[in-house]
C-alpha atoms as an extended CHARMM CRD file, in Angstrom:
* protein
*
        46  EXT
         1         1  MET       CA            140.9610000000       75.3270000000       80.6440000000  PROA      1               0.0000000000
         2         2  THR       CA            142.4420000000       78.5130000000       79.1890000000  PROA      2               0.0000000000
         3         3  ASN       CA            140.3570000000       78.1700000000       76.0030000000  PROA      3               0.0000000000
         4         4  ALA       CA            137.1080000000       77.9430000000       77.9750000000  PROA      4               0.0000000000
         5         5  SER       CA            137.9220000000       80.9830000000       80.1360000000  PROA      5               0.0000000000
         6         6  ASN       CA            138.9160000000       82.9820000000       77.0570000000  PROA      6               0.0000000000
         7         7  ALA       CA            135.6480000000       82.0970000000       75.3200000000  PROA      7               0.0000000000
         8         8  VAL       CA            133.7050000000       83.2950000000       78.3610000000  PROA      8               0.0000000000
         9         9  ALA       CA            135.8110000000       86.4140000000       78.9030000000  PROA      9               0.0000000000
        10        10  THR       CA            135.4460000000       87.7000000000       75.3330000000  PROA      10              0.0000000000
        11        11  PRO       CA            131.7960000000       88.0820000000       74.2840000000  PROA      11              0.0000000000
        12        12  LYS       CA            131.1820000000       87.2770000000       70.6150000000  PROA      12              0.0000000000
        13        13  PRO       CA            128.0310000000       87.4400000000       68.4660000000  PROA      13              0.0000000000
        14        14  SER       CA            127.9100000000       83.6340000000       68.4730000000  PROA      14              0.0000000000
        15        15  ASN       CA            128.0440000000       83.7670000000       72.2810000000  PROA      15              0.0000000000
        16        16  LYS       CA            124.9970000000       86.0570000000       72.3160000000  PROA      16              0.0000000000
        17        17  VAL       CA            123.1690000000       83.6640000000       70.0030000000  PROA      17              0.0000000000
        18        18  LEU       CA            124.0150000000       80.7640000000       72.2970000000  PROA      18              0.0000000000
        19        19  MET       CA            122.7240000000       82.7320000000       75.2850000000  PROA      19              0.0000000000
        20        20  ALA       CA            119.5040000000       83.5740000000       73.4350000000  PROA      20              0.0000000000
        21        21  VAL       CA            118.9630000000       79.9080000000       72.5380000000  PROA      21              0.0000000000
        22        22  PHE       CA            119.7400000000       78.8910000000       76.1230000000  PROA      22              0.0000000000
        23        23  TRP       CA            117.2220000000       81.3400000000       77.5810000000  PROA      23              0.0000000000
        24        24  LEU       CA            114.6780000000       80.2570000000       74.9680000000  PROA      24              0.0000000000
        25        25  TYR       CA            115.0790000000       76.6510000000       76.1270000000  PROA      25              0.0000000000
        26        26  VAL       CA            114.6740000000       77.8080000000       79.7530000000  PROA      26              0.0000000000
        27        27  VAL       CA            111.7780000000       80.2710000000       79.3870000000  PROA      27              0.0000000000
        28        28  VAL       CA            109.5680000000       78.4470000000       76.8750000000  PROA      28              0.0000000000
        29        29  PRO       CA            109.0470000000       75.2470000000       78.9430000000  PROA      29              0.0000000000
        30        30  LEU       CA            108.5870000000       77.3970000000       82.0590000000  PROA      30              0.0000000000
        31        31  VAL       CA            105.8470000000       79.4920000000       80.4360000000  PROA      31              0.0000000000
        32        32  TRP       CA            104.3000000000       76.3310000000       78.9480000000  PROA      32              0.0000000000
        33        33  GLY       CA            104.2100000000       74.6780000000       82.3790000000  PROA      33              0.0000000000
        34        34  VAL       CA            102.7070000000       77.7280000000       84.0770000000  PROA      34              0.0000000000
        35        35  THR       CA            100.0500000000       78.0330000000       81.3600000000  PROA      35              0.0000000000
        36        36  ASN       CA             99.1270000000       74.3520000000       81.6380000000  PROA      36              0.0000000000
        37        37  THR       CA             98.9920000000       74.5740000000       85.4360000000  PROA      37              0.0000000000
        38        38  LEU       CA             96.7000000000       77.6050000000       85.2990000000  PROA      38              0.0000000000
        39        39  ALA       CA             94.4770000000       75.8790000000       82.7370000000  PROA      39              0.0000000000
        40        40  GLN       CA             94.1950000000       72.8010000000       84.9750000000  PROA      40              0.0000000000
        41        41  ALA       CA             93.3980000000       75.0080000000       87.9740000000  PROA      41              0.0000000000
        42        42  MET       CA             90.6630000000       76.8040000000       86.0390000000  PROA      42              0.0000000000
        43        43  LYS       CA             89.1030000000       73.4300000000       85.0720000000  PROA      43              0.0000000000
        44        44  LEU       CA             89.3290000000       72.2750000000       88.6730000000  PROA      44              0.0000000000
        45        45  PHE       CA             87.9180000000       75.3780000000       90.3500000000  PROA      45              0.0000000000
        46        46  GLY       CA             85.9750000000       76.9450000000       87.5110000000  PROA      46              0.0000000000
């Protein structure tokens, strides 16, 4: 447990890279889903 808390407590460049990759994996599918939903709505109502 102490190793995990130490890794979180001390920010490292690799930690920033991991965060960037994590947010990329979160944001990209979200944007993709929103775009697809809007495209479907435009077909439906347009």
